[in-house]
N, CA, C, O and CB atoms as a CASP TS submission, in Angstrom:
PFRMAT TS
TARGET T0000
AUTHOR 0000-0000-0000
METHOD Language model
MODEL 1
PARENT N/A
ATOM      1  N   UNK     1       8.089  29.788   4.503  1.00  0.00           N
ATOM      2  CA  UNK     1       7.072  30.715   4.949  1.00  0.00           C
ATOM      3  C   UNK     1       6.599  30.269   6.328  1.00  0.00           C
ATOM      4  O   UNK     1       6.417  29.080   6.588  1.00  0.00           O
ATOM      5  CB  UNK     1       5.890  30.788   3.938  1.00  0.00           C
ATOM      6  N   UNK     2       6.407  31.237   7.189  1.00  0.00           N
ATOM      7  CA  UNK     2       5.900  30.988   8.525  1.00  0.00           C
ATOM      8  C   UNK     2       4.429  31.382   8.584  1.00  0.00           C
ATOM      9  O   UNK     2       4.017  32.338   7.927  1.00  0.00           O
ATOM     10  CB  UNK     2       6.723  31.763   9.582  1.00  0.00           C
ATOM     11  N   UNK     3       3.640  30.660   9.357  1.00  0.00           N
ATOM     12  CA  UNK     3       2.237  31.005   9.568  1.00  0.00           C
ATOM     13  C   UNK     3       2.023  31.241  11.058  1.00  0.00           C
ATOM     14  O   UNK     3       2.329  30.382  11.885  1.00  0.00           O
ATOM     15  CB  UNK     3       1.285  29.880   9.032  1.00  0.00           C
ATOM     16  N   UNK     4       1.495  32.415  11.389  1.00  0.00           N
ATOM     17  CA  UNK     4       1.216  32.780  12.775  1.00  0.00           C
ATOM     18  C   UNK     4      -0.241  33.213  12.863  1.00  0.00           C
ATOM     19  O   UNK     4      -0.666  34.130  12.161  1.00  0.00           O
ATOM     20  CB  UNK     4       2.176  33.916  13.274  1.00  0.00           C
ATOM     21  N   UNK     5      -1.003  32.552  13.726  1.00  0.00           N
ATOM     22  CA  UNK     5      -2.428  32.860  13.906  1.00  0.00           C
ATOM     23  C   UNK     5      -3.179  32.924  12.574  1.00  0.00           C
ATOM     24  O   UNK     5      -4.040  33.784  12.387  1.00  0.00           O
ATOM     25  CB  UNK     5      -2.587  34.185  14.648  1.00  0.00           C
ATOM     26  N   UNK     6      -2.857  32.026  11.660  1.00  0.00           N
ATOM     27  CA  UNK     6      -3.535  31.965  10.376  1.00  0.00           C
ATOM     28  C   UNK     6      -3.052  32.970   9.350  1.00  0.00           C
ATOM     29  O   UNK     6      -3.621  33.055   8.261  1.00  0.00           O
ATOM     30  CB  UNK     6      -4.970  32.153  10.581  1.00  0.00           C
ATOM     31  N   UNK     7      -2.006  33.742   9.671  1.00  0.00           N
ATOM     32  CA  UNK     7      -1.465  34.740   8.739  1.00  0.00           C
ATOM     33  C   UNK     7      -0.135  34.253   8.188  1.00  0.00           C
ATOM     34  O   UNK     7       0.719  33.786   8.941  1.00  0.00           O
ATOM     35  CB  UNK     7      -1.292  36.118   9.435  1.00  0.00           C
ATOM     36  N   UNK     8       0.046  34.361   6.868  1.00  0.00           N
ATOM     37  CA  UNK     8       1.285  33.957   6.215  1.00  0.00           C
ATOM     38  C   UNK     8       2.334  35.052   6.351  1.00  0.00           C
ATOM     39  O   UNK     8       2.053  36.226   6.111  1.00  0.00           O
ATOM     40  CB  UNK     8       1.036  33.633   4.734  1.00  0.00           C
ATOM     41  N   UNK     9       3.549  34.658   6.740  1.00  0.00           N
ATOM     42  CA  UNK     9       4.653  35.596   6.911  1.00  0.00           C
ATOM     43  C   UNK     9       5.833  35.097   6.065  1.00  0.00           C
ATOM     44  O   UNK     9       6.672  34.351   6.569  1.00  0.00           O
ATOM     45  CB  UNK     9       5.055  35.737   8.430  1.00  0.00           C
ATOM     46  N   UNK    10       5.909  35.498   4.785  1.00  0.00           N
ATOM     47  CA  UNK    10       7.043  35.083   3.955  1.00  0.00           C
ATOM     48  C   UNK    10       8.349  35.617   4.537  1.00  0.00           C
ATOM     49  O   UNK    10       8.418  36.760   4.989  1.00  0.00           O
ATOM     50  CB  UNK    10       6.864  35.575   2.500  1.00  0.00           C
ATOM     51  N   UNK    11       9.370  34.788   4.521  1.00  0.00           N
ATOM     52  CA  UNK    11      10.641  35.150   5.147  1.00  0.00           C
ATOM     53  C   UNK    11      11.572  35.917   4.216  1.00  0.00           C
ATOM     54  O   UNK    11      12.638  36.351   4.653  1.00  0.00           O
ATOM     55  CB  UNK    11      11.334  33.913   5.635  1.00  0.00           C
ATOM     56  N   UNK    12      11.206  36.099   2.938  1.00  0.00           N
ATOM     57  CA  UNK    12      12.076  36.798   1.994  1.00  0.00           C
ATOM     58  C   UNK    12      11.734  38.290   1.880  1.00  0.00           C
ATOM     59  O   UNK    12      12.238  38.970   0.987  1.00  0.00           O
ATOM     60  CB  UNK    12      11.982  36.143   0.624  1.00  0.00           C
ATOM     61  N   UNK    13      10.889  38.798   2.771  1.00  0.00           N
ATOM     62  CA  UNK    13      10.463  40.198   2.735  1.00  0.00           C
ATOM     63  C   UNK    13      11.012  40.947   3.940  1.00  0.00           C
ATOM     64  O   UNK    13      11.324  40.345   4.967  1.00  0.00           O
ATOM     65  CB  UNK    13       8.927  40.302   2.697  1.00  0.00           C
ATOM     66  N   UNK    14      11.126  42.264   3.807  1.00  0.00           N
ATOM     67  CA  UNK    14      11.509  43.132   4.920  1.00  0.00           C
ATOM     68  C   UNK    14      10.236  43.766   5.459  1.00  0.00           C
ATOM     69  O   UNK    14       9.436  44.309   4.698  1.00  0.00           O
ATOM     70  CB  UNK    14      12.554  44.228   4.476  1.00  0.00           C
ATOM     71  N   UNK    15      10.050  43.697   6.770  1.00  0.00           N
ATOM     72  CA  UNK    15       8.796  44.138   7.382  1.00  0.00           C
ATOM     73  C   UNK    15       8.983  45.380   8.235  1.00  0.00           C
ATOM     74  O   UNK    15       9.995  45.524   8.920  1.00  0.00           O
ATOM     75  CB  UNK    15       8.207  43.027   8.225  1.00  0.00           C
ATOM     76  N   UNK    16       8.003  46.281   8.191  1.00  0.00           N
ATOM     77  CA  UNK    16       7.854  47.384   9.129  1.00  0.00           C
ATOM     78  C   UNK    16       6.607  47.008   9.928  1.00  0.00           C
ATOM     79  O   UNK    16       5.490  47.383   9.572  1.00  0.00           O
ATOM     80  CB  UNK    16       7.725  48.826   8.396  1.00  0.00           C
ATOM     81  N   UNK    17       6.815  46.266  11.007  1.00  0.00           N
ATOM     82  CA  UNK    17       5.707  45.621  11.701  1.00  0.00           C
ATOM     83  C   UNK    17       4.715  46.604  12.305  1.00  0.00           C
ATOM     84  O   UNK    17       3.519  46.316  12.340  1.00  0.00           O
ATOM     85  CB  UNK    17       6.238  44.734  12.777  1.00  0.00           C
ATOM     86  N   UNK    18       5.177  47.757  12.781  1.00  0.00           N
ATOM     87  CA  UNK    18       4.234  48.703  13.386  1.00  0.00           C
ATOM     88  C   UNK    18       3.302  49.333  12.354  1.00  0.00           C
ATOM     89  O   UNK    18       2.244  49.845  12.718  1.00  0.00           O
ATOM     90  CB  UNK    18       4.994  49.797  14.119  1.00  0.00           C
ATOM     91  N   UNK    19       3.670  49.304  11.084  1.00  0.00           N
ATOM     92  CA  UNK    19       2.809  49.827  10.011  1.00  0.00           C
ATOM     93  C   UNK    19       2.149  48.711   9.209  1.00  0.00           C
ATOM     94  O   UNK    19       1.333  48.988   8.330  1.00  0.00           O
ATOM     95  CB  UNK    19       3.619  50.717   9.074  1.00  0.00           C
ATOM     96  N   UNK    20       2.487  47.460   9.494  1.00  0.00           N
ATOM     97  CA  UNK    20       1.912  46.294   8.817  1.00  0.00           C
ATOM     98  C   UNK    20       2.173  46.310   7.310  1.00  0.00           C
ATOM     99  O   UNK    20       1.289  45.989   6.516  1.00  0.00           O
ATOM    100  CB  UNK    20       0.414  46.232   9.074  1.00  0.00           C
ATOM    101  N   UNK    21       3.382  46.682   6.927  1.00  0.00           N
ATOM    102  CA  UNK    21       3.757  46.685   5.513  1.00  0.00           C
ATOM    103  C   UNK    21       5.055  45.910   5.317  1.00  0.00           C
ATOM    104  O   UNK    21       5.797  45.663   6.267  1.00  0.00           O
ATOM    105  CB  UNK    21       3.907  48.132   4.989  1.00  0.00           C
ATOM    106  N   UNK    22       5.314  45.530   4.065  1.00  0.00           N
ATOM    107  CA  UNK    22       6.548  44.843   3.717  1.00  0.00           C
ATOM    108  C   UNK    22       7.162  45.482   2.489  1.00  0.00           C
ATOM    109  O   UNK    22       6.496  46.211   1.754  1.00  0.00           O
ATOM    110  CB  UNK    22       6.296  43.350   3.478  1.00  0.00           C
ATOM    111  N   UNK    23       8.447  45.200   2.271  1.00  0.00           N
ATOM    112  CA  UNK    23       9.158  45.655   1.078  1.00  0.00           C
ATOM    113  C   UNK    23      10.041  44.518   0.575  1.00  0.00           C
ATOM    114  O   UNK    23      10.551  43.712   1.353  1.00  0.00           O
ATOM    115  CB  UNK    23      10.008  46.933   1.377  1.00  0.00           C
ATOM    116  N   UNK    24      10.208  44.475  -0.750  1.00  0.00           N
ATOM    117  CA  UNK    24      11.080  43.486  -1.382  1.00  0.00           C
ATOM    118  C   UNK    24      11.907  44.206  -2.432  1.00  0.00           C
ATOM    119  O   UNK    24      11.344  44.831  -3.332  1.00  0.00           O
ATOM    120  CB  UNK    24      10.257  42.305  -2.016  1.00  0.00           C
ATOM    121  N   UNK    25      13.246  44.134  -2.339  1.00  0.00           N
ATOM    122  CA  UNK    25      14.088  44.769  -3.358  1.00  0.00           C
ATOM    123  C   UNK    25      13.840  44.157  -4.734  1.00  0.00           C
ATOM    124  O   UNK    25      13.706  42.942  -4.880  1.00  0.00           O
ATOM    125  CB  UNK    25      15.573  44.638  -2.984  1.00  0.00           C
ATOM    126  N   UNK    26      13.784  45.029  -5.734  1.00  0.00           N
ATOM    127  CA  UNK    26      13.600  44.609  -7.130  1.00  0.00           C
ATOM    128  C   UNK    26      14.803  45.112  -7.927  1.00  0.00           C
ATOM    129  O   UNK    26      15.722  45.708  -7.367  1.00  0.00           O
ATOM    130  CB  UNK    26      12.242  45.162  -7.731  1.00  0.00           C
ATOM    131  N   UNK    27      14.789  44.871  -9.219  1.00  0.00           N
ATOM    132  CA  UNK    27      15.867  45.306 -10.107  1.00  0.00           C
ATOM    133  C   UNK    27      15.964  46.833 -10.143  1.00  0.00           C
ATOM    134  O   UNK    27      14.980  47.531  -9.897  1.00  0.00           O
ATOM    135  CB  UNK    27      15.647  44.755 -11.526  1.00  0.00           C
ATOM    136  N   UNK    28      17.128  47.329 -10.444  1.00  0.00           N
ATOM    137  CA  UNK    28      17.398  48.759 -10.641  1.00  0.00           C
ATOM    138  C   UNK    28      17.120  49.609  -9.409  1.00  0.00           C
ATOM    139  O   UNK    28      16.779  50.785  -9.538  1.00  0.00           O
ATOM    140  CB  UNK    28      16.577  49.274 -11.785  1.00  0.00           C
ATOM    141  N   UNK    29      17.260  49.031  -8.208  1.00  0.00           N
ATOM    142  CA  UNK    29      17.096  49.785  -6.972  1.00  0.00           C
ATOM    143  C   UNK    29      15.676  50.114  -6.575  1.00  0.00           C
ATOM    144  O   UNK    29      15.459  50.915  -5.666  1.00  0.00           O
ATOM    145  CB  UNK    29      17.833  51.020  -7.078  1.00  0.00           C
ATOM    146  N   UNK    30      14.698  49.509  -7.241  1.00  0.00           N
ATOM    147  CA  UNK    30      13.297  49.749  -6.895  1.00  0.00           C
ATOM    148  C   UNK    30      12.850  48.787  -5.799  1.00  0.00           C
ATOM    149  O   UNK    30      13.502  47.774  -5.546  1.00  0.00           O
ATOM    150  CB  UNK    30      12.395  49.601  -8.139  1.00  0.00           C
ATOM    151  N   UNK    31      11.738  49.113  -5.154  1.00  0.00           N
ATOM    152  CA  UNK    31      11.151  48.252  -4.134  1.00  0.00           C
ATOM    153  C   UNK    31       9.717  47.912  -4.494  1.00  0.00           C
ATOM    154  O   UNK    31       8.965  48.770  -4.957  1.00  0.00           O
ATOM    155  CB  UNK    31      11.211  48.921  -2.758  1.00  0.00           C
ATOM    156  N   UNK    32       9.346  46.677  -4.282  1.00  0.00           N
ATOM    157  CA  UNK    32       7.938  46.283  -4.321  1.00  0.00           C
ATOM    158  C   UNK    32       7.456  46.384  -2.879  1.00  0.00           C
ATOM    159  O   UNK    32       8.159  45.964  -1.960  1.00  0.00           O
ATOM    160  CB  UNK    32       7.728  44.811  -4.930  1.00  0.00           C
ATOM    161  N   UNK    33       6.264  46.937  -2.674  1.00  0.00           N
ATOM    162  CA  UNK    33       5.738  47.093  -1.322  1.00  0.00           C
ATOM    163  C   UNK    33       4.333  46.523  -1.253  1.00  0.00           C
ATOM    164  O   UNK    33       3.652  46.397  -2.271  1.00  0.00           O
ATOM    165  CB  UNK    33       5.744  48.576  -0.893  1.00  0.00           C
ATOM    166  N   UNK    34       3.905  46.181  -0.049  1.00  0.00           N
ATOM    167  CA  UNK    34       2.559  45.658   0.111  1.00  0.00           C
ATOM    168  C   UNK    34       2.152  45.612   1.568  1.00  0.00           C
ATOM    169  O   UNK    34       2.943  45.890   2.470  1.00  0.00           O
ATOM    170  CB  UNK    34       2.454  44.282  -0.497  1.00  0.00           C
ATOM    171  N   UNK    35       0.905  45.256   1.771  1.00  0.00           N
ATOM    172  CA  UNK    35       0.361  45.090   3.115  1.00  0.00           C
ATOM    173  C   UNK    35       0.668  43.680   3.595  1.00  0.00           C
ATOM    174  O   UNK    35       0.612  42.724   2.821  1.00  0.00           O
ATOM    175  CB  UNK    35      -1.174  45.365   3.142  1.00  0.00           C
ATOM    176  N   UNK    36       0.991  43.558   4.869  1.00  0.00           N
ATOM    177  CA  UNK    36       1.211  42.228   5.427  1.00  0.00           C
ATOM    178  C   UNK    36      -0.114  41.478   5.487  1.00  0.00           C
ATOM    179  O   UNK    36      -1.186  42.079   5.415  1.00  0.00           O
ATOM    180  CB  UNK    36       1.853  42.316   6.835  1.00  0.00           C
ATOM    181  N   UNK    37      -0.026  40.174   5.616  1.00  0.00           N
ATOM    182  CA  UNK    37      -1.228  39.354   5.729  1.00  0.00           C
ATOM    183  C   UNK    37      -2.015  39.754   6.980  1.00  0.00           C
ATOM    184  O   UNK    37      -3.246  39.722   6.984  1.00  0.00           O
ATOM    185  CB  UNK    37      -0.861  37.847   5.773  1.00  0.00           C
ATOM    186  N   UNK    38      -1.295  40.129   8.036  1.00  0.00           N
ATOM    187  CA  UNK    38      -1.954  40.601   9.262  1.00  0.00           C
ATOM    188  C   UNK    38      -2.798  41.840   8.952  1.00  0.00           C
ATOM    189  O   UNK    38      -3.955  41.911   9.367  1.00  0.00           O
ATOM    190  CB  UNK    38      -0.902  40.921  10.368  1.00  0.00           C
ATOM    191  N   UNK    39      -2.239  42.816   8.230  1.00  0.00           N
ATOM    192  CA  UNK    39      -2.972  44.042   7.886  1.00  0.00           C
ATOM    193  C   UNK    39      -4.192  43.723   7.037  1.00  0.00           C
ATOM    194  O   UNK    39      -5.249  44.326   7.219  1.00  0.00           O
ATOM    195  CB  UNK    39      -2.059  45.029   7.142  1.00  0.00           C
ATOM    196  N   UNK    40      -4.056  42.788   6.119  1.00  0.00           N
ATOM    197  CA  UNK    40      -5.185  42.417   5.271  1.00  0.00           C
ATOM    198  C   UNK    40      -6.309  41.798   6.092  1.00  0.00           C
ATOM    199  O   UNK    40      -7.484  42.056   5.834  1.00  0.00           O
ATOM    200  CB  UNK    40      -4.736  41.444   4.180  1.00  0.00           C
ATOM    201  N   UNK    41      -5.954  40.986   7.076  1.00  0.00           N
ATOM    202  CA  UNK    41      -6.976  40.403   7.947  1.00  0.00           C
ATOM    203  C   UNK    41      -7.631  41.484   8.804  1.00  0.00           C
ATOM    204  O   UNK    41      -8.842  41.451   9.022  1.00  0.00           O
ATOM    205  CB  UNK    41      -6.361  39.309   8.844  1.00  0.00           C
ATOM    206  N   UNK    42      -6.836  42.448   9.296  1.00  0.00           N
ATOM    207  CA  UNK    42      -7.382  43.531  10.116  1.00  0.00           C
ATOM    208  C   UNK    42      -8.281  44.464   9.304  1.00  0.00           C
ATOM    209  O   UNK    42      -9.290  44.955   9.811  1.00  0.00           O
ATOM    210  CB  UNK    42      -6.247  44.331  10.751  1.00  0.00           C
ATOM    211  N   UNK    43      -7.913  44.708   8.041  1.00  0.00           N
ATOM    212  CA  UNK    43      -8.644  45.660   7.205  1.00  0.00           C
ATOM    213  C   UNK    43      -9.997  45.120   6.739  1.00  0.00           C
ATOM    214  O   UNK    43     -10.938  45.888   6.540  1.00  0.00           O
ATOM    215  CB  UNK    43      -7.806  46.031   6.001  1.00  0.00           C
ATOM    216  N   UNK    44     -10.091  43.826   6.570  1.00  0.00           N
ATOM    217  CA  UNK    44     -11.330  43.276   6.015  1.00  0.00           C
ATOM    218  C   UNK    44     -11.428  43.597   4.535  1.00  0.00           C
ATOM    219  O   UNK    44     -10.437  43.493   3.812  1.00  0.00           O
ATOM    220  CB  UNK    44     -12.558  43.827   6.765  1.00  0.00           C
ATOM    221  N   UNK    45     -12.612  43.987   4.072  1.00  0.00           N
ATOM    222  CA  UNK    45     -12.794  44.333   2.656  1.00  0.00           C
ATOM    223  C   UNK    45     -12.204  45.708   2.379  1.00  0.00           C
ATOM    224  O   UNK    45     -12.569  46.692   3.023  1.00  0.00           O
ATOM    225  CB  UNK    45     -14.295  44.301   2.265  1.00  0.00           C
ATOM    226  N   UNK    46     -11.294  45.768   1.423  1.00  0.00           N
ATOM    227  CA  UNK    46     -10.688  47.037   1.020  1.00  0.00           C
ATOM    228  C   UNK    46     -11.514  47.591  -0.135  1.00  0.00           C
ATOM    229  O   UNK    46     -11.687  46.928  -1.158  1.00  0.00           O
ATOM    230  CB  UNK    46      -9.172  46.855   0.610  1.00  0.00           C
ATOM    231  N   UNK    47     -12.019  48.805   0.032  1.00  0.00           N
ATOM    232  CA  UNK    47     -12.892  49.397  -0.978  1.00  0.00           C
ATOM    233  C   UNK    47     -12.148  50.268  -1.973  1.00  0.00           C
ATOM    234  O   UNK    47     -12.469  50.258  -3.161  1.00  0.00           O
ATOM    235  CB  UNK    47     -13.960  50.207  -0.314  1.00  0.00           C
ATOM    236  N   UNK    48     -11.151  51.026  -1.506  1.00  0.00           N
ATOM    237  CA  UNK    48     -10.389  51.886  -2.410  1.00  0.00           C
ATOM    238  C   UNK    48      -8.919  51.914  -2.008  1.00  0.00           C
ATOM    239  O   UNK    48      -8.567  51.704  -0.847  1.00  0.00           O
ATOM    240  CB  UNK    48     -10.966  53.312  -2.417  1.00  0.00           C
ATOM    241  N   UNK    49      -8.077  52.179  -2.993  1.00  0.00           N
ATOM    242  CA  UNK    49      -6.642  52.335  -2.776  1.00  0.00           C
ATOM    243  C   UNK    49      -6.172  53.449  -3.688  1.00  0.00           C
ATOM    244  O   UNK    49      -6.431  53.433  -4.891  1.00  0.00           O
ATOM    245  CB  UNK    49      -5.857  50.999  -3.047  1.00  0.00           C
ATOM    246  N   UNK    50      -5.476  54.421  -3.106  1.00  0.00           N
ATOM    247  CA  UNK    50      -4.875  55.494  -3.884  1.00  0.00           C
ATOM    248  C   UNK    50      -3.379  55.474  -3.615  1.00  0.00           C
ATOM    249  O   UNK    50      -2.939  55.769  -2.504  1.00  0.00           O
ATOM    250  CB  UNK    50      -5.503  56.886  -3.529  1.00  0.00           C
ATOM    251  N   UNK    51      -2.601  55.130  -4.626  1.00  0.00           N
ATOM    252  CA  UNK    51      -1.152  55.027  -4.480  1.00  0.00           C
ATOM    253  C   UNK    51      -0.462  56.218  -5.129  1.00  0.00           C
ATOM    254  O   UNK    51      -0.991  56.826  -6.059  1.00  0.00           O
ATOM    255  CB  UNK    51      -0.639  53.717  -5.092  1.00  0.00           C
ATOM    256  N   UNK    52       0.735  56.547  -4.625  1.00  0.00           N
ATOM    257  CA  UNK    52       1.539  57.575  -5.274  1.00  0.00           C
ATOM    258  C   UNK    52       2.093  56.998  -6.575  1.00  0.00           C
ATOM    259  O   UNK    52       2.104  55.783  -6.767  1.00  0.00           O
ATOM    260  CB  UNK    52       2.695  58.071  -4.337  1.00  0.00           C
ATOM    261  N   UNK    53       2.546  57.865  -7.452  1.00  0.00           N
ATOM    262  CA  UNK    53       3.027  57.439  -8.765  1.00  0.00           C
ATOM    263  C   UNK    53       4.215  56.501  -8.641  1.00  0.00           C
ATOM    264  O   UNK    53       5.087  56.698  -7.795  1.00  0.00           O
ATOM    265  CB  UNK    53       3.406  58.649  -9.610  1.00  0.00           C
ATOM    266  N   UNK    54       4.247  55.475  -9.491  1.00  0.00           N
ATOM    267  CA  UNK    54       5.352  54.527  -9.533  1.00  0.00           C
ATOM    268  C   UNK    54       6.623  55.256  -9.929  1.00  0.00           C
ATOM    269  O   UNK    54       6.608  56.110 -10.816  1.00  0.00           O
ATOM    270  CB  UNK    54       5.057  53.368 -10.514  1.00  0.00           C
ATOM    271  N   UNK    55       7.717  54.919  -9.270  1.00  0.00           N
ATOM    272  CA  UNK    55       9.011  55.510  -9.578  1.00  0.00           C
ATOM    273  C   UNK    55       9.323  56.768  -8.790  1.00  0.00           C
ATOM    274  O   UNK    55      10.431  57.296  -8.876  1.00  0.00           O
ATOM    275  CB  UNK    55       9.081  55.817 -11.020  1.00  0.00           C
ATOM    276  N   UNK    56       8.371  57.245  -8.032  1.00  0.00           N
ATOM    277  CA  UNK    56       8.566  58.458  -7.243  1.00  0.00           C
ATOM    278  C   UNK    56       9.378  58.135  -5.987  1.00  0.00           C
ATOM    279  O   UNK    56       9.128  57.126  -5.328  1.00  0.00           O
ATOM    280  CB  UNK    56       7.201  59.091  -6.864  1.00  0.00           C
ATOM    281  N   UNK    57      10.353  58.995  -5.654  1.00  0.00           N
ATOM    282  CA  UNK    57      11.107  58.837  -4.417  1.00  0.00           C
ATOM    283  C   UNK    57      10.234  59.262  -3.254  1.00  0.00           C
ATOM    284  O   UNK    57       9.585  60.307  -3.305  1.00  0.00           O
ATOM    285  CB  UNK    57      12.421  59.659  -4.450  1.00  0.00           C
ATOM    286  N   UNK    58      10.218  58.457  -2.211  1.00  0.00           N
ATOM    287  CA  UNK    58       9.410  58.742  -1.027  1.00  0.00           C
ATOM    288  C   UNK    58      10.343  58.748   0.181  1.00  0.00           C
ATOM    289  O   UNK    58      11.022  57.753   0.437  1.00  0.00           O
ATOM    290  CB  UNK    58       8.250  57.689  -0.850  1.00  0.00           C
ATOM    291  N   UNK    59      10.387  59.850   0.926  1.00  0.00           N
ATOM    292  CA  UNK    59      11.255  59.900   2.113  1.00  0.00           C
ATOM    293  C   UNK    59      10.853  58.848   3.146  1.00  0.00           C
ATOM    294  O   UNK    59       9.686  58.467   3.239  1.00  0.00           O
ATOM    295  CB  UNK    59      11.208  61.297   2.748  1.00  0.00           C
ATOM    296  N   UNK    60      11.819  58.394   3.908  1.00  0.00           N
ATOM    297  CA  UNK    60      11.585  57.408   4.962  1.00  0.00           C
ATOM    298  C   UNK    60      10.490  57.910   5.905  1.00  0.00           C
ATOM    299  O   UNK    60      10.514  59.056   6.353  1.00  0.00           O
ATOM    300  CB  UNK    60      12.895  57.120   5.750  1.00  0.00           C
ATOM    301  N   UNK    61       9.531  57.029   6.194  1.00  0.00           N
ATOM    302  CA  UNK    61       8.457  57.356   7.107  1.00  0.00           C
ATOM    303  C   UNK    61       7.242  57.977   6.455  1.00  0.00           C
ATOM    304  O   UNK    61       6.210  58.132   7.108  1.00  0.00           O
ATOM    305  CB  UNK    61       8.959  58.260   8.136  1.00  0.00           C
ATOM    306  N   UNK    62       7.335  58.341   5.173  1.00  0.00           N
ATOM    307  CA  UNK    62       6.206  58.918   4.449  1.00  0.00           C
ATOM    308  C   UNK    62       5.315  57.809   3.896  1.00  0.00           C
ATOM    309  O   UNK    62       5.801  56.721   3.589  1.00  0.00           O
ATOM    310  CB  UNK    62       6.701  59.834   3.308  1.00  0.00           C
ATOM    311  N   UNK    63       4.031  58.073   3.768  1.00  0.00           N
ATOM    312  CA  UNK    63       3.102  57.112   3.201  1.00  0.00           C
ATOM    313  C   UNK    63       3.260  57.004   1.698  1.00  0.00           C
ATOM    314  O   UNK    63       3.634  57.972   1.035  1.00  0.00           O
ATOM    315  CB  UNK    63       1.682  57.492   3.544  1.00  0.00           C
ATOM    316  N   UNK    64       2.975  55.820   1.156  1.00  0.00           N
ATOM    317  CA  UNK    64       3.028  55.609  -0.287  1.00  0.00           C
ATOM    318  C   UNK    64       1.654  55.338  -0.873  1.00  0.00           C
ATOM    319  O   UNK    64       1.490  55.269  -2.091  1.00  0.00           O
ATOM    320  CB  UNK    64       3.956  54.462  -0.612  1.00  0.00           C
ATOM    321  N   UNK    65       0.656  55.182   0.015  1.00  0.00           N
ATOM    322  CA  UNK    65      -0.701  54.908  -0.455  1.00  0.00           C
ATOM    323  C   UNK    65      -1.688  55.203   0.663  1.00  0.00           C
ATOM    324  O   UNK    65      -1.334  55.233   1.842  1.00  0.00           O
ATOM    325  CB  UNK    65      -0.842  53.438  -0.937  1.00  0.00           C
ATOM    326  N   UNK    66      -2.935  55.420   0.260  1.00  0.00           N
ATOM    327  CA  UNK    66      -4.047  55.542   1.206  1.00  0.00           C
ATOM    328  C   UNK    66      -5.024  54.432   0.895  1.00  0.00           C
ATOM    329  O   UNK    66      -5.434  54.246  -0.251  1.00  0.00           O
ATOM    330  CB  UNK    66      -4.741  56.953   1.123  1.00  0.00           C
ATOM    331  N   UNK    67      -5.391  53.697   1.927  1.00  0.00           N
ATOM    332  CA  UNK    67      -6.290  52.554   1.740  1.00  0.00           C
ATOM    333  C   UNK    67      -7.600  52.847   2.432  1.00  0.00           C
ATOM    334  O   UNK    67      -8.511  52.019   2.405  1.00  0.00           O
ATOM    335  CB  UNK    67      -5.663  51.242   2.286  1.00  0.00           C
TER
END
């Protein structure tokens, strides 16, 4: 794991740096997704999260959640 400016950057994830998100391949062709440590530091306290349904296909470039 790399640390840059106090933010952890795991090297086993795929990053979309301009959106501050990551993806990790899981079993059966699914992806685990999340916010980068940089995004979490920028966001501060997160009050609500609304995610799309698990298992739903999402076209490239479309949002999967509203924070």
